[in-house]
Each structure stands twice: as C-alpha cells, then as structure tokens.
Steps between C-alpha positions, in 0.01 A plus 500: 500500500730275290473475127299208388806309368646498853190379689533124583214304376425144614575243233208418281420119457475421141297191403729250325405450129263217469538249214213279392508153374224402280423256202287625236356286224391693190223392250779373279627272765837666542612503861669796664645475857564850649824515711490878566253787466576865570194724524478862484217763534238568232261325268556129439541383143188302383349381184453768238788717629787600268820419681880553437736262652870413523581135520767243533513115430773291653580145570767467770777736420404534126300809411305435177322841485540816696299794367653743743853413381381561140337821590157365393156539668220276380129620479203283471122498612404243761247256384542563121710188425787713372753316717563161662260429788781515762561871428137586562518283819811659622385865450138457624454647836830694503514887549735735321849414610390156622721211439431117471749215479355170417601159383329410170500212249726578197226363277259758623676754297412345169668353210650816367692565826623135513607514133704798579646346815542125446711465815198562712409173678254492781419788728604857464510793759296794374544851651248777410493853605184706418608845369172654409120438505247663268148426601273518204151630582214263399 
C-alpha cells in the first residue's frame, strides 16, 4: 500500500465564488449597491450583535480611509445608531471573516466624514470585513 501522499486522487471540483448584486434602501434613504459578497460559515450578524470590522473607503484610486493600514478595528452594536446606516447595512448578514464591497453615496456617511474629507464628491466604494461577532443574549 502506498502512503496517502502518493495516492492519486481525482481532482475535486470547487464551486466558483459567487457574487451577489443587490440594492438595499435603508430607513434613512441612503442607497447601497453591493458589488461583491464573500460569505463564510457561522452565525450571521444581525440587529443587537456587537461586531468588530475593518473597513476601507475609496473613490477611484484615492483611498480616504483604510482601517487595516492604520492597524485599527472598529466595534459597534448593530441597530443602536452608533454608526452611519451604511455600516449596519454592510455588516448585517455577514459571518465572521465575511466581506462586502459596495458602492455608497458619500453623503450617507454624514457631515463629520464629509467635513474631514471635502474632496469626496458623489459615490464611494466601501469595503467591510467582519472580524468578530458577539451575540448578546436577550
């Protein structure tokens, strides 16, 4: 009998990564168009969960904010109004390690973001990676 490393195995067919295109309209009327979603196994983030994310905002080749480059993770509770609506929309439904890339309206990030980045005009590309989910028991 040959060692297991030498046994020829038929190639396994891997299902290609699926991307999902969806338009989500929030209660605050900010629009987010999802370009790419990567899902993983585990529980999905939902309202009431405390989540930790890494994120990036860009417009064309200009990166306005990249939390990974800065070595920063951001934690908030979904549904508590702690962050702009588009953050909650982007994270809702992702699992730990999940990723969403979406086009958002720059104005949906609020006046504080726009005052810090006056060059933002029109739509931005937002990338969010869900690092951790803490489900708070009711």
